[in-house]
C-alpha positions in Angstrom: 0.0 0.0 0.0 1.4 3.4 -1.0 2.1 6.1 1.5 -0.5 8.3 -0.2 -3.2 5.7 0.4 -2.0 5.3 4.0 -2.2 9.0 4.6 -5.9 9.0 3.9 -7.1 5.6 5.0 -8.9 7.0 8.0 -10.6 10.0 6.2 -13.9 8.1 6.3 -14.0 8.5 10.0 -13.5 12.3 9.9 -17.2 13.3 10.3 -19.6 12.5 13.1 -22.0 10.7 10.8 -19.5 8.5 9.2 -17.7 7.7 12.5 -20.9 6.6 14.2 -22.0 4.6 11.1 -18.7 2.8 10.9 -18.7 2.2 14.7 -22.2 0.6 14.5 -20.9 -1.7 11.7 -17.9 -2.8 13.8 -20.0 -3.4 16.9 -22.4 -5.5 14.7 -19.4 -7.4 13.4 -18.3 -8.2 16.9 -21.7 -9.4 17.9 -21.8 -11.5 14.7 -18.5 -13.1 15.5 -19.8 -14.1 18.9 -22.7 -15.8 17.2 -20.4 -17.6 14.8 -18.1 -18.7 17.6 -21.1 -20.3 19.3 -21.7 -22.4 16.2 -24.4 -20.5 14.3 -24.4 -20.5 10.5 -23.4 -17.1 9.0 -26.6 -16.7 6.9 -28.8 -17.6 9.9 -27.1 -15.1 12.2 -26.9 -12.2 9.7 -30.5 -12.6 8.6 -31.6 -12.5 12.3 -29.7 -9.2 12.7 -31.2 -7.9 9.5 -34.7 -8.9 10.4 -34.4 -7.1 13.8 -33.1 -4.0 12.2 -29.7 -4.2 13.8 -27.9 -4.4 10.4 -28.5 -3.1 6.9 -28.3 -4.8 3.6 -25.2 -2.9 2.5 -23.3 -4.5 5.3 -23.8 -8.1 4.0 -21.1 -8.4 1.3 -18.4 -6.7 3.3 -19.1 -9.0 6.2 -19.0 -12.1 3.9 -15.6 -11.1 2.7 -14.1 -9.9 6.1 -15.4 -12.9 8.2 -16.1 -15.9 6.0 -13.1 -15.4 3.6 -10.5 -13.4 5.5 -11.1 -14.5 9.1 -12.3 -18.1 8.8 -10.7 -19.0 5.4 -13.9 -20.3 3.8 -13.4 -21.5 0.2 -15.8 -20.2 -2.5 -16.8 -20.6 -6.1 -19.3 -19.0 -8.3 -21.7 -20.2 -11.0 -24.3 -18.9 -13.3 -27.5 -20.9 -13.1 -28.0 -22.8 -16.4 -31.7 -23.2 -16.2 -34.4 -21.6 -14.1 -35.1 -23.6 -10.9 -38.8 -23.2 -10.2 -39.1 -25.5 -7.2 -36.5 -25.3 -4.3 -38.6 -27.2 -1.8 -36.4 -30.3 -1.8 -33.1 -28.4 -1.4 -33.1 -28.1 2.4 -33.4 -31.9 2.9 -30.6 -32.5 0.4 -28.2 -30.0 2.0 -29.1 -31.1 5.6 -27.5 -34.4 4.8 -24.2 -32.6 4.1 -22.9 -32.8 7.6 -19.2 -32.6 6.8 -19.2 -28.9 6.2 -20.8 -25.5 6.7 -22.4 -23.8 3.7 -23.5 -20.3 2.9 -25.1 -19.2 -0.4 -25.1 -15.6 -1.7 -27.7 -15.4 -4.5 -27.9 -12.2 -6.6 -31.6 -11.8 -7.1 -32.4 -9.8 -10.3 -34.9 -7.6 -8.5 -34.2 -7.7 -4.8 -30.4 -7.7 -4.8 -28.3 -9.9 -2.5 -30.1 -12.8 -0.9 -28.2 -14.6 1.9 -29.1 -18.3 2.3 -28.3 -21.1 4.7 -29.0 -24.0 2.2 -29.8 -26.3 5.1 -32.5 -24.0 6.4 -36.0 -24.7 4.9 -37.2 -21.3 5.9 -34.7 -19.6 3.6 -35.9 -21.6 0.6 -39.5 -20.6 1.3 -38.3 -17.0 0.8 -36.5 -18.1 -2.4 -38.8 -20.4 -4.2 -37.2 -19.8 -7.6 -33.7 -19.3 -8.9 -33.5 -17.8 -12.4 -31.4 -18.7 -15.4 -28.1 -16.9 -15.9 -28.2 -15.3 -12.4 -25.1 -15.4 -10.2 -24.7 -17.7 -7.2 -21.7 -17.6 -4.8 -21.1 -20.7 -2.7 -19.0 -20.5 0.4 -17.9 -23.6 2.2 -15.9 -24.1 5.3 -15.6 -25.8 8.7 -17.0 -23.1 11.0 -14.6 -21.0 13.1 -12.1 -23.7 14.1 -11.7 -26.2 11.3 -8.7 -26.5 9.0 -9.8 -26.0 5.4 -6.2 -26.6 4.1 -6.0 -30.3 4.8 -6.3 -32.9 2.0 -9.6 -34.3 3.4 -11.4 -30.9 3.0 -10.1 -30.4 -0.5 -11.8 -33.7 -1.4 -15.0 -32.4 0.2 -14.8 -29.1 -1.7 -14.4 -31.0 -5.0 -17.5 -33.1 -4.2 -19.5 -30.1 -3.2 -18.8 -28.2 -6.5 -19.7 -31.2 -8.7 -22.9 -32.0 -6.8 -24.2 -28.4 -6.7 -23.6 -27.9 -10.4 -25.6 -31.1 -11.0 -28.4 -30.1 -8.6 -28.9 -26.7 -10.2 -28.6 -28.1 -13.7 -31.7 -30.3 -13.1 -29.6 -33.5 -13.3 -30.6 -36.6 -11.4 -28.4 -36.9 -8.4 -26.7 -40.2 -7.4 -26.0 -41.4 -4.0 -24.6 -38.8 -1.6 -20.8 -39.2 -1.4 -19.7 -40.3 2.1 -17.2 -37.5 2.2 -20.1 -35.0 2.5 -22.1 -36.9 5.1 -19.5 -37.5 7.8 -19.3 -34.6 10.2 -20.7 -32.5 13.0 -22.5 -29.8 11.0 -26.0 -30.9 11.7 -28.8 -28.3 11.0 -30.7 -27.2 14.1 -33.9 -25.2 13.6 -33.8 -21.7 14.9 -36.5 -20.5 17.2 -38.5 -17.7 15.5 -38.0 -14.5 17.4 -40.9 -12.2 18.2 -41.5 -9.4 15.8 -39.2 -6.4 16.6 -40.8 -3.2 17.9 -40.9 -0.2 15.7 -37.9 1.2 17.5 -34.9 -1.1 17.0 -32.9 -1.8 20.2 -29.2 -2.0 19.5 -27.7 -5.4 20.3 -24.7 -5.3 22.6 -21.6 -7.2 21.6 -20.7 -10.0 24.0 -17.1 -8.7 23.9 -18.1 -5.2 25.0 -16.8 -1.9 23.9 -15.2 1.1 25.5 -16.0 3.3 22.5 -19.2 5.4 22.4 -20.7 7.1 19.4 -20.0 10.8 19.0 -23.0 12.8 20.0 -24.2 15.9 18.3 -24.7 19.1 20.2 -28.0 19.7 18.4 -31.1 17.7 18.8 -32.2 15.9 15.6 -35.7 15.6 14.3 -36.9 12.6 12.3 -37.6 13.6 8.7 -40.9 11.9 7.9 -41.7 11.0 4.3 -45.2 10.5 3.0 -46.0 6.9 2.4 -47.8 6.2 -0.8 -50.0 3.1 -0.6 -49.3 0.9 -3.6 -50.3 -2.6 -4.6 -47.1 -4.7 -4.0 -45.8 -8.2 -4.0 -43.4 -10.0 -1.8 -40.0 -11.0 -3.1 -36.9 -12.4 -1.4 -34.2 -10.0 -0.2 -31.1 -9.9 1.9 -33.0 -8.2 4.7 -34.7 -10.7 7.0 -35.8 -12.9 4.1 -38.4 -10.7 2.3 -39.0 -7.3 0.8 -41.7 -5.3 -0.9 -41.5 -4.9 -4.7 -43.8 -2.4 -6.4 -45.6 -3.1 -9.7 -43.7 -2.2 -12.9 -44.5 1.4 -13.9 -44.2 2.4 -17.6 -42.1 5.5 -18.3 -42.8 6.7 -21.8 -39.9 8.2 -23.8 -41.1 11.6 -25.2 -37.7 12.7 -26.4 -36.9 12.0 -30.0 -34.6 9.2 -28.8 -33.5 8.0 -25.4 -29.9 9.3 -25.9 -26.9 9.8 -23.6 -28.4 13.0 -22.1 -31.5 11.1 -21.0 -29.3 8.3 -19.6 -27.2 10.7 -17.5 -30.4 12.4 -16.3 -31.8 9.1 -15.1 -28.6 8.2 -13.4 -28.7 11.4 -11.4 -32.3 11.0 -10.5 -31.9 7.5 -9.3 -28.7 8.5 -7.4 -30.7 11.2 -5.6 -33.5 8.8 -4.8 -31.2 6.0 -3.4 -29.2 8.6 -1.4 -32.4 9.7 0.3 -33.7 6.1 0.7 -30.8 3.7 0.8 -33.1 0.8 1.7 -34.7 1.1 -1.7 -33.5 -0.3 -5.0 -34.6 1.0 -8.4 -35.1 -1.8 -11.0 -35.2 -0.9 -14.7 -36.7 -3.2 -17.4 -36.7 -2.9 -21.2 -37.9 -5.3 -23.8 -38.7 -7.8 -21.1 -35.3 -7.9 -19.5 -33.9 -6.4 -16.3 -31.3 -3.8 -17.1 -28.2 -4.2 -15.0 -26.3 -1.3 -16.5 -28.4 1.8 -17.4 -25.7 2.8 -19.9 -26.8 -0.1 -22.1 -30.0 1.9 -22.9 -27.8 4.5 -24.7 -27.7 3.1 -28.2 -28.9 5.2 -31.1 -32.2 3.8 -32.2 -32.6 1.3 -29.4 -35.2 3.2 -27.3 -37.3 5.4 -29.6 -39.9 8.1 -29.1 -43.2 6.7 -27.7 -41.7 3.4 -26.3 -41.8 2.7 -22.6 -39.2 1.7 -20.1 -40.5 -0.1 -17.0 -39.4 0.8 -13.5 -40.2 -0.8 -10.2 -39.0 -0.4 -6.6 -37.7 -3.0 -4.2 -37.6 -1.9 -0.5 -36.8 -3.6 2.7 -39.0 -1.6 5.1 -42.4 -2.4 3.6 -42.9 1.2 2.5 -42.8 2.5 -1.1 -41.6 6.0 -0.5 -42.0 8.9 -3.0 -42.9 6.5 -5.9 -45.0 9.1 -7.6 -42.3 11.8 -7.4 -39.7 9.3 -8.7 -42.0 8.6 -11.7 -42.5 12.3 -12.4 -38.8 13.0 -12.4 -38.1 9.9 -14.6 -40.7 11.1 -17.1 -39.0 14.5 -17.3 -35.6 12.8 -17.6 -36.9 10.8 -20.6 -38.2 14.0 -22.3 -36.5 16.9 -24.1 -36.4 18.7 -20.7 -33.7 16.3 -19.4 -31.1 19.0 -19.1 -32.6 20.3 -15.9 -31.1 17.2 -14.1 -27.6 17.8 -15.5 -27.0 21.0 -13.5 -24.3 21.2 -10.9 -20.7 19.9 -10.8 -20.1 16.3 -11.9 -20.3 13.9 -9.0 -22.7 16.0 -7.0 -26.0 14.5 -5.8 -29.2 16.3 -6.6 -31.6 17.2 -3.8 -34.8 16.0 -5.4 -36.5 14.0 -2.7 
């Protein structure tokens, strides 16, 4: 690491807001480590934190890397699902027989984002009844907090895991379970369902304790309420406690001559403004029946013409669809000849639209 990088590596802690936010993350990580050391599965533990409002979805992937990979040396591999799996009901019983190792799945849902799954937990599969073709699945495998993943025996286990998971998700008929996968202590134990959390989340204390307290502001803060717009919605899997609310797809008609680079940049800034105000929300864009992962792909002369519609939906983790009508209004303007309004200000600045 260069000296220049080292000089600025703590800049993220320079403000009260960022300091307190990072401190909350580290306390949550310590509490999570305590759960893992007691034998809990990573996905079970994290989803409990998320469901109780003690963690946020943005923390999931950094914790996967820092704890599973860096601290506990879990091995991992990725795969793109070859064919849509429309029935996952039998998966839990299959994976529960794999007692030789601990497993964690990270599935990248096309609408809800990251979904964290303990494949041995049937409740997790109830929240993920379908896995779609071409979507990304990351598989993490290890021996909990104390096992040695570098010995020859575990390498044989890892090979058997990869082969069988590929076969399972390809719809192939599975043969007898290899004995290397069914000879260990990692037996699934059902978790007691916790009571629904109160509207005010109570921070969970780390078992290791902490001598550091958040920096307090000298000014009292007032909650900034946002109007909730009732909308028909459906339930979809998400990283946060298992489920989230997804709005219906809303058509945004292109009234500019073409949906060109200026319109794309306007939409990017509108969506950035929205997700900055509501970080628990995810804006999904669809065109020609497909989910658009990169909005820049819509910029292609002649691809999206005047009069055609781009579909937009929201996925949120707090069961409230916030400012949906305002987002629709701005996106309509961004798809019109009046898009330049959203390009004001220096590059990299976030518009205050919501």
